N, C-alpha and C positions, 0 to 999 in steps of 0.2 A: 505493499498498500503505500500512499504517498505519504508525507511529512506530514504532521498536524502545524498548524501553524498559530500563533497567537492573537486574538485582535482586541484592539483594546481601543475603546470611545474617547474623546478627544478631554472628557472630563477625568478618566482615570490616566490620563497620557501625561495631564496639567499635574500629578501629585509631585511630593518631594524625592519621590522616590526612598524615603525611610519607612515604609510603613511596611508591618510586617508581611511574610509572603506567605502565611496561614492565612493570615485576615486578608487577603487582597481584597478588592473593590470589588462589587457585586457585576459593576458596568465593565468588567475585562472576564475576557472568555478565551477558549480553546477552540480555535476550531479543527474539531478532527477527521483526521483521513476517512475518506471515505470511497468505497470501491461500488460501482452501479451494476448491475448485469441485468441483461432481460432475456428473459424465458419465454416458448411460447401462452404459458398461465399466466405473468406479469412478469414485476421487476422487482428486485432481490438488491437492498441497499447491507454493506457491511459496514459498519464503523470502528476504528479503534478508539474504544473509550478506556483504557487500563486506568484500575484503580477505582471504577464505578459499581457499586453496588446494585441489583435491583430496587431496593428502597430509594437508591439516591438517580434513580432514572424517570426520568419524565417524556413522554410521547404525547401529542395531541394533534389533533387535525384541526385548524382555523382556515376554514373558506376552503379555498385550492392550494392551501400551505400545510406542510407538514412538519414540523418543529420536533427536533429531538435535542434533549438536554439532559446533561446528567454531573453530576455533584461528587465530585471525589471524597473519598472517607477518611481523610488525612483530618487528624485531631491532635494537636500537640499537647504536653502536657504543659501545665501550667508554669513550672519552672525553664522550660525547653525553650530556646531561641533557634533559627534555624543558622547557620553559618553559608550553607550553600543551600539552595535547591534549583532544580532541574524545572520545578512547576512554579509559575509565578499565581495562576489562577488553580481555583479548584471547579472551575465551571466548564464544562464541554458545552457549546451551543453549535447546531448549524437548521438550514431549515432546506426547504426543496419544495418546489412547486410543482403539484401533482396536476397531470395532465386529465382531460375528460374521460379519456378510453380504460381510467382506472375505478376499480372501487374501493374510495377511500371510507365504508363504512365496514372492509372485513379485513384490515389491514392485520397483519398478525407477526412478534416480535420475542426474540429469546437473545438471553444474556448469556455468553458461554466465553470464561478463559478470557476476560477483557474485550471482548468481541461484540457489538451491536448486530444482527441478523432481522432486519426489516424483509417482509414478505408482501407485496402491493398485489395485488389477482386483478386481472384485466377483467371489463366488462366483457360476457359471456358473444357477444357479436361482434367483441374486438378480437377476441381469442381464433388462431385458423382452425378449420375443419376440415372434414375428408367428407368429398360428396361420392357419394355412390353415383355409379353408372350400370345401368340397367340393359341389357339386349332384350330387343324385341324376337 
């Protein structure tokens, strides 16, 4: 998969940089790497979201958009402070526009080993079908 990128809004970028890594502003998010596959039955999205538990995952359809959010379960001890951290944000966020040929009401998702797999089926009229030919 491609590398994840960090997305920061102007409000978070204006920070003085002294903010704790674990208490990052909620306006900063990581854009997870996603592989998208089309099958005869629908679309499959596979997103890299390491550190996200099922409880920290939020998938929702809002109009024609699919929003994928996940919170990393890093909870530091009160006495701890990070000297170095690769993760500057604890929130993954990515959105997708769903086409009219997809059934948004029948989306299925599962999370295994840090990879979120989302299956979005096509409407029956958009699936390939075999036409039987009769002989007379």
